[in-house]
N, C-alpha and C positions, 0 to 999 in steps of 0.2 A: 360819464357813463362809463361801466368797465362793459367788456369784452362780453360777457355771459350774455348784461342788458341789451346794447348794442344788437346782437344776434336773434334776442327773443322778439324785438322790434322791427326787424324785416319782415317784410310779407309781399306779397304779388302785386301791392299797390303800385309798390317801388318801377318794377317791371312793366306794368301796365302804363306807369305814366310816360314811357319814353316811346309810346305808339301813338297814333295818331287813325284814330277811325277812317278818315275821309282818305287820307294816303294808302293805308292798306289797302281798302277794297277798289282803288284807282289801280293800286298794283296787282292787285289778282286780274281785273280786266284787262290788263295790258299784258299779260302773260299769252306768248305764240303755242303756237303747233311743235315748234323749236325745243321751247321750256319744258313741255309735256313731254317729248319725245325723250329728253336727257334725264326727267325724271323716272320714267318707267324703267332706264336700264340702269340706275344706280340700286347697288344692293343696302345703302343707309339713305333716308331721303334727309331732308331737311324741311323746314320750313317755309322757303322757299320753294320748295320744292311739290308740298302741301298747297301752298297756292294756286302752283300749276296745275295739279290734281283737281284742285275745286273750281278751278275756272271755264268759263262758256269755249274756250279753247280745247279743253280735257273732252268735251262731248263726245266726240269719233271713235274715241279711244275708252269710250265704256265697256265694250264687250271684251276687251283686253286686259284692263283694270279688274272685271269682275272675277276673269276667269288668274288673274294674278293673286287678285285678294280670296281666293277660293282655296289658293293652293298653300298660299300663309296661312291661314288661320285652320287649315289641318294638317299641317306642319305642327305646329304650335300647339293647339288642342284636342286634334284628334278626330275621329268621327263623333263627338260630342256634343250636347248643347245642355246647360243648367236650364231645369224648371225651377219657378220663384212662384210666391202669389203676394201681391198688395192687400192689407188688412188694414181698411180704413177704422182709426178709433176715435175720429172726431169730424165734425165738421164746422166746430165753434172757431171764427176767427175775427182779430180786432181789424186787418189788414182791409184798405179797399186793391183791389187789382183787376183792370179791367178786364183781364181775360179770363177769372175763374168765378167759377159757380161757387163759392165758398166766399166770395168778396160780402165783405161787412155791410154794404147798401143792397145786396141781396135779399129780399124777404122771403126766406125760405124757414122750413122748420129746421131748426138744431138738434144736434144728438151728440153726447159724449157716454160712449159704452162704460157702463158699472167691469167689473170685474167679474162678475157672472157673465155678462156678455161677450166679453173678451174668449172667455172660456169655451163660451159655447160656438166662437167663431172659429176658435183654433181645432174644436172636434171635428168641425165640418170639414177644414183645410187637410189634417190630420189622415182623415178617411179617404182623402183625396191624392196621400202618398205623399204632401210637399213636406219636406223638410230644412227650407230655406224660406224667408217670411219677410216682408218688408212692411213694417208699421207707418201709417201714415196718417197725420193730422193737420188741421190749420193753424194759424197761427194766433194763440191764445193763450197769453202767459199765464192768467189767472186760472183758468179751465184747466189746459193742457198742459202746463208747463214742464219742467224739469223732474218734478216731485212726480206727476201722473206719468209721465214714458218712464222714468226710473222703474214704477212700480210696476207696470205693464211689462217690461224686460222682465223684470223679476219673476214676474206670474208665469211665466211661459218659458224662460230659459231650458227649463229641463225638457220642453218640446221638439225644441229645433236645433240644429246642428249652427246656422247661421242666423243672427236678428238682425237687420238692416233697416234703419229708421229715415223718412224723408219727412223732416218735421221744422219747426222756424229755429232758426239758425241760433246756437248757443256760445256761452265761455266757455275758455280751454277747461276749466275748472269743472265746468259740466259735463263735457264731454268725459272727462277722466272719470268722473263718478259711473257714467253710463256705461263706459266702457269698462270698468271695475266688478259691473254686474252682469256682464255678457253681451255686450251690443259689439257689434261685428264690423258692420260697413255703415257710413251714410251718404245719402245721395243729398247735392244739393246744387241746385241748378239757379247759375245767374239770371237765368230769363233771358236774357239780352248784355251784352256788352258796351252798348251804345247810350252813354250815361245821361244825355237829354231825352231820350226816347225813354228810358228807363223811370225818369222821374214822371214822364207823363202818363205810363203804365202803374205806377204805386205812389199816389199823389197823400195818402194818408196810412198810418202804421209803422209798427217799428221795419217793415222792410220797405222802406221807401228811403233806407240809409242805405246806399247803394255801396259806398266804403266797406261797411259792417259785414255785407253780405259777401264781399268781395272778398274779402280777408277770412271768411269762415272754413275754405281747405286749409290756410295758415294754422289755424287753431286746432283743427283736427288733424294736422301733423304734428304738432308739437304736442298733443295729446295721447299721440302713438295708436292711431286708430288702424286696423290691419287695410280697410280698402275705403278708398273716396271715389264718390259717384261725382263728374260731371255733366253737363249740358246746357244748352241754350233751348228756350222756347221758338220753335221755327214759325215766322211768321208777323212777330211782333216788328223787325227790322228785317233787313237784307241778309241770309241766312249765309252767304259765304263770308261776309266780313265777320258776324257771331261763331262761327266756325273755325275762321282764321285765331281768335281769342279765345275760342275754349281750347284749342292745339296750345297756344302760347303758354296759356293758364296749366296745361297738362305737363306740356315740358318744364316749365319752371317746379313747377311740384315735384315732379319726378326726380330730379337734379336738387333738389331742397331735403327733399323729405324719402330718398330712397330707400327706406323699408317697408312703405307701406304700397300697397298694390292699387292699382285704377281701373275705373271702367266709365263708359262715354255711352250717354243715351240720348234718343234723338227724336224728343216727344214735338210734334205738329199741332199748331193750335188746334182742338177739337171745338164743337158746338157746345155751348152750355147756358146755364139760366143768364143771362146778359149780353150773349151775342156779338162779341168782338169779333170781326172780318180780319184776317188776316192784311197787312200792309202789304208785304211781299209774299207773293205765291211759292209754293215751291212743289216742285212735279214730284212724282211716282219717282221718274229718271235722276232727278236732282237728288234725291234721297240716296238712291242708289250708288249714286257715285261718290256723295258726301261719305257713306258708311266704309266704299272700298276707298277712297283717299286715306282713312283713318285708318284703315287695315295696313295699307301700305307705308304709311307715316311711321305705324309702331304695329308690330305683329304681336306684341303682348300685352297690349291692353285689353282688357274684357268690352265687348260692344254687345248693349243691350238694347231688345227689341219688346213693346209693350203691344196692348191689345188696343191701343188708339190706331194702330193700323190695320188695315185692310187682312181680312182672310187671302186674297190672291199676295197681293204684296209680302206678305208673314211664308206664305209656303216658298217664295222663291228667295228671299232674302237668308233662311236660315243657312244655306248652302253657298253664301255669298259671304259672312264675313261675323254674323252675329253667332255670341257666343252665350248667350244667356236669352230667355224666352217667359212671359209671365202666360197664363191663360185662366178664362172663367171668371175673370179679373171685375170687382165690384167698387165701385168706387164712391160709394155710402157706407156711412158706418154701418154695421152691422146687416149688411146686404148678402151676406152668405147665408145668414140661419136667424139671425132677430128680423122679428116685424119691420120690412124697411117704411119707416116713416120720413125720414131724411132724404134732401134730394141729393145725387150723384155731383160729384166735382166736373166734371166730363162727360160725355158721350163716349163710349168706347165701340169701336167699329166692329172688332173681330170677337162675335160672341159666341165661339164655339168651348165646348166642353173641354175637361182638362182630357177626358179620355180620349175626343178626338184630335187634340194637338198631339198628342202623344200617339196613337195612331200615323198620323201623318208624317210627324218627327221619323218614325220605323219607316214610312214607306220610301223616304229620302235617305235611308242608311243612315241615319242619326239614331244615336245610342242617347237616351235621356238618364241625365244624371240629376237623382233628388239631393244626393250627399256628397260631399267629396271629403271632407274631415271635419275628425271632433273638435268643438273651442274647450267643452268640458268632458268630463270622464262622470 
């Protein structure tokens, strides 16, 4: 194998294989007050410091962490917050996932938007002021494969400065095609980094391939995507261990694909058709601690907060570390303007209108950013 082939064969799976879930979890819980204090006084923090900041030992320092996180966020991003909207194109899915309303086993009305319906949804969102859009589908390669996604991107590329997708993992050449036609960023959540638990929650479908999903950000980095979004679904396993592995993944990617930007999302398990209860509860205080810990680990990474969270929580977190926020989200295809005949992926918690969210942000001294730069002229 030549050096180029060897380089292209490398992936996070090699780094991931050097760590053990139980060992890392024990390490997190063994962190002391002294470890937290040492982490807080540093100007540059390691993954070991991150462990301390997400440990139970850091709970008494939450107020101090929140203040430091707020200062760092304002230093890097100013008094701004970016608005985006998800647009669900299809709830067709060939996977069985225990936590998702789109799961193949759920007997729900399925819908995939036509070009006309996509444009109708776009008109609604543009009238609200959105210029950053997140396209979401279930994972059904024959119905909403790369050709369908590519068509949707080309259809709307003139309407938005940034187009992000959250769809099934694709091959590198498929990502390259989408990037060529206007794709800006890709969100791909590992759901959980616990390999055995992952198998329990994904018993059937392409998503059951843990390794292929884990290596998706590598394919994105090699394809040259502008931004990659990472995250775990909190509730499937211990949130502290999943957060550590997310941070490990982030640091690997930043070192390997240094031209790419990164974002972290913090989805907590929400009610849906099928009703999986969280295995490990993550409280509001836990989530604040985690968001602050990520900001203290990396002042440049974007931190995103969706409408999964409550009004009160989102009102408070926007000044503590979040850099982007969604509003008025619909999690079913055609939910904004087409007659809603399909089931939503999960229940949202913050149901305020875009205008109400904008007003809240302005009252908190934040400037709403709809558009930051042009991808295409």
